[in-house]
C-alpha positions as CSV (number, residue, x, y, z in Angstrom):
1,M,-45.3,-28.0,-17.3
2,V,-45.4,-24.2,-17.5
3,T,-48.8,-22.9,-18.6
4,Q,-48.0,-19.2,-18.4
5,T,-45.2,-16.8,-17.7
6,I,-45.5,-13.5,-15.9
7,Y,-42.7,-11.0,-16.4
8,L,-42.3,-8.5,-13.5
9,I,-40.5,-5.4,-14.6
10,R,-39.3,-2.5,-12.5
11,H,-39.7,0.9,-14.2
12,G,-36.7,2.7,-15.8
13,T,-34.4,5.2,-14.3
14,T,-36.0,8.6,-13.6
15,D,-34.7,12.1,-13.2
16,W,-35.2,11.8,-9.5
17,I,-33.2,8.6,-9.3
18,E,-30.3,10.3,-11.0
19,Q,-30.7,13.2,-8.5
20,G,-30.9,10.8,-5.5
21,R,-34.5,11.8,-4.6
22,T,-37.2,9.7,-3.1
23,H,-40.3,8.9,-5.2
24,G,-43.0,7.0,-3.3
25,A,-46.4,8.4,-4.3
26,L,-44.8,11.4,-6.1
27,D,-43.5,11.0,-9.6
28,S,-40.7,11.9,-11.9
29,P,-40.4,11.1,-15.6
30,L,-37.9,8.7,-17.1
31,S,-34.5,10.2,-17.8
32,T,-32.9,9.9,-21.1
33,F,-31.1,6.8,-19.8
34,G,-34.3,5.5,-18.4
35,Q,-36.0,5.8,-21.8
36,W,-33.1,3.8,-23.3
37,E,-33.5,1.2,-20.6
38,A,-37.2,0.9,-21.4
39,Q,-36.6,0.6,-25.1
40,Q,-34.1,-2.3,-24.4
41,T,-36.6,-4.0,-22.2
42,A,-39.3,-3.7,-24.8
43,E,-36.9,-5.2,-27.4
44,A,-36.2,-8.1,-25.0
45,L,-39.9,-8.9,-24.4
46,K,-41.3,-8.4,-27.9
47,D,-41.2,-12.1,-28.8
48,R,-42.3,-13.5,-25.5
49,E,-46.0,-14.0,-26.5
50,I,-47.2,-11.4,-24.2
51,T,-51.0,-10.8,-24.4
52,R,-51.6,-8.6,-21.4
53,I,-49.6,-5.7,-19.9
54,F,-50.5,-4.4,-16.4
55,S,-48.9,-1.3,-14.9
56,S,-48.8,0.9,-11.9
57,P,-50.7,4.1,-13.0
58,Q,-47.8,6.2,-11.9
59,G,-46.1,8.0,-14.8
60,R,-42.7,6.4,-14.5
61,A,-44.2,2.9,-14.7
62,M,-46.7,3.8,-17.5
63,Q,-43.9,5.3,-19.5
64,T,-41.9,2.1,-19.2
65,A,-45.0,0.0,-20.0
66,G,-45.7,2.2,-23.0
67,Y,-42.4,1.3,-24.6
68,I,-43.2,-2.4,-24.2
69,A,-46.7,-1.9,-25.7
70,E,-45.1,-0.2,-28.7
71,K,-43.4,-3.5,-29.6
72,I,-46.6,-5.4,-29.1
73,P,-49.1,-3.1,-30.8
74,V,-52.2,-5.4,-30.3
75,V,-51.8,-5.2,-26.5
76,E,-52.9,-2.1,-24.5
77,V,-51.5,-1.2,-21.1
78,A,-54.0,-1.7,-18.3
79,P,-53.3,0.5,-15.3
80,L,-53.8,-1.3,-12.0
81,D,-54.0,1.0,-8.9
82,G,-52.8,-1.6,-6.5
83,L,-49.4,-1.7,-8.2
84,R,-48.5,1.9,-7.1
85,E,-45.4,2.3,-5.0
86,M,-45.6,2.7,-1.3
87,G,-46.1,6.3,-0.1
88,F,-43.3,7.8,1.9
89,G,-45.1,10.9,3.1
90,F,-42.7,13.6,4.3
91,M,-39.7,12.1,2.6
92,E,-41.0,12.2,-0.9
93,G,-39.2,14.5,-3.3
94,K,-36.4,14.9,-0.9
95,R,-32.8,13.6,-1.3
96,D,-32.5,10.1,0.0
97,Q,-30.1,10.7,3.0
98,F,-30.8,7.2,4.3
99,K,-28.7,5.6,1.6
100,K,-25.8,7.9,2.3
101,I,-25.6,7.2,6.0
102,S,-26.3,3.5,5.8
103,K,-22.6,2.9,5.5
104,K,-21.8,5.0,8.6
105,P,-22.9,3.1,11.7
106,L,-23.0,6.0,14.1
107,Y,-25.1,8.2,11.8
108,L,-27.3,5.2,11.0
109,F,-27.9,4.7,14.7
110,L,-28.9,8.3,15.2
111,F,-30.9,8.9,12.0
112,A,-32.7,5.6,11.4
113,P,-35.2,6.0,14.3
114,I,-36.2,9.5,13.0
115,W,-36.6,8.1,9.4
116,F,-38.9,5.4,10.6
117,I,-40.9,7.7,12.8
118,L,-41.5,10.1,9.9
119,L,-42.4,7.2,7.7
120,G,-44.9,5.8,10.2
121,L,-46.5,9.2,10.8
122,T,-46.7,10.5,7.3
123,G,-46.3,7.6,5.0
124,E,-48.6,4.8,3.8
125,K,-49.3,2.2,6.4
126,R,-47.6,-1.1,5.7
127,A,-50.7,-3.2,6.2
128,K,-52.7,-1.1,3.7
129,F,-49.9,-1.2,1.2
130,Q,-49.5,-4.9,1.5
131,K,-53.2,-5.5,1.1
132,R,-53.6,-3.4,-2.1
133,V,-50.5,-4.9,-3.7
134,L,-51.4,-8.5,-3.0
135,E,-55.0,-7.9,-4.1
136,A,-53.6,-6.6,-7.4
137,W,-51.4,-9.6,-7.8
138,Q,-54.3,-12.0,-7.2
139,H,-56.3,-10.1,-9.8
140,I,-53.4,-10.6,-12.3
141,L,-53.2,-14.4,-11.4
142,S,-57.0,-14.7,-11.9
143,Q,-57.0,-13.5,-15.5
144,N,-56.4,-16.9,-17.2
145,N,-54.6,-15.3,-20.1
146,P,-54.1,-17.4,-23.2
147,G,-50.6,-16.0,-23.4
148,N,-48.0,-14.4,-21.1
149,T,-48.2,-11.3,-19.0
150,A,-46.0,-8.3,-18.4
151,V,-46.3,-6.4,-15.1
152,V,-44.6,-3.0,-14.6
153,S,-44.3,-1.6,-11.1
154,H,-41.8,-0.4,-8.5
155,A,-39.1,-1.8,-6.3
156,I,-40.9,-2.1,-3.0
157,A,-44.3,-3.0,-4.6
158,L,-42.6,-5.8,-6.6
159,N,-40.8,-7.0,-3.5
160,M,-44.1,-7.3,-1.7
161,I,-45.1,-9.8,-4.4
162,L,-41.8,-11.6,-4.8
163,H,-41.3,-12.5,-1.1
164,T,-44.6,-14.4,-1.1
165,L,-43.6,-16.7,-3.9
166,P,-41.9,-20.1,-3.8
167,C,-38.6,-20.2,-5.6
168,G,-37.3,-22.4,-8.4
169,P,-34.0,-24.2,-8.1
170,D,-32.0,-21.3,-9.5
171,V,-33.4,-18.6,-7.2
172,K,-32.4,-18.1,-3.6
173,K,-35.2,-17.1,-1.3
174,K,-34.8,-13.7,0.3
175,Q,-37.0,-11.4,2.3
176,R,-36.1,-8.5,0.0
177,Y,-34.5,-8.6,-3.5
178,S,-32.4,-5.9,-5.0
179,L,-34.1,-4.9,-8.2
180,G,-32.4,-2.8,-10.8
181,T,-34.2,-0.3,-13.0
182,C,-35.8,-2.1,-15.9
183,S,-34.8,-5.5,-14.4
184,I,-37.0,-8.5,-15.4
185,S,-38.0,-11.2,-13.0
186,K,-39.9,-14.2,-14.2
187,V,-42.7,-16.1,-12.5
188,E,-43.9,-19.3,-14.1
189,I,-47.4,-20.8,-13.5
190,D,-47.5,-24.6,-13.4
191,E,-50.4,-26.9,-14.3
192,Q,-51.9,-26.6,-10.8
193,G,-51.9,-22.8,-11.1
194,Q,-49.0,-22.4,-8.7
195,P,-46.7,-19.4,-9.4
196,I,-43.0,-20.1,-9.0
197,L,-40.3,-17.5,-9.1
198,T,-37.7,-18.8,-11.6
199,Q,-35.6,-15.7,-12.4
200,I,-34.9,-12.6,-10.4
201,N,-33.5,-9.2,-11.4
202,S,-32.3,-10.1,-14.9
203,I,-30.5,-7.2,-16.5
204,S,-28.7,-9.0,-19.4
205,H,-30.7,-7.0,-21.9
206,L,-29.2,-3.8,-20.5
207,M,-25.5,-4.9,-20.6
208,N,-24.6,-3.2,-23.9
209,Q,-24.9,0.3,-22.6
210,G,-22.4,1.9,-24.9
211,N,-22.6,5.7,-24.3
212,H,-25.9,5.4,-22.5
213,G,-24.4,5.0,-19.0
214,N,-26.3,6.4,-16.0
């Protein structure tokens, strides 16, 4: 028996995503398309009996969470610092060249070590990142909400949570999941308080894009 459902939502598309730039600890507002995505996500969640909304305090996540809260006016957004995205140090704000060269084996062989060295020297340490994200997740699980919960965060932060969860029959276990902007993943809590990942990266609410394409 499911006692509670937690909806994990990645923030909407930003100006920097459209420009191919890296976020990390730095921020960029939702683009026009990202605002539309957030509105569609809010519409999809408005009747899900959500009584708590947690969000990364970063602007792109808070903007997305704000659209959800508009559809559930009795619920306020609670910023949770541990849900912030991993910091990428030197690479933040710069164009993401890693994606471009990932399909070119020679360039990847030459560039990847430099990328990881820069991340290690200037970015957030993985152990610290993991600790704060999983502590935030445990805080969310400990709330004993009478209803369901929405959590708005970032691709890598959400993956840190998702890869720790057991999967339901319709979800294939992966070390890292591909999460689209404003995708919804669903975690169900059973009678023993065990969280189970039952849906990953749902974007069905975004399929009717019309003229809103990215």
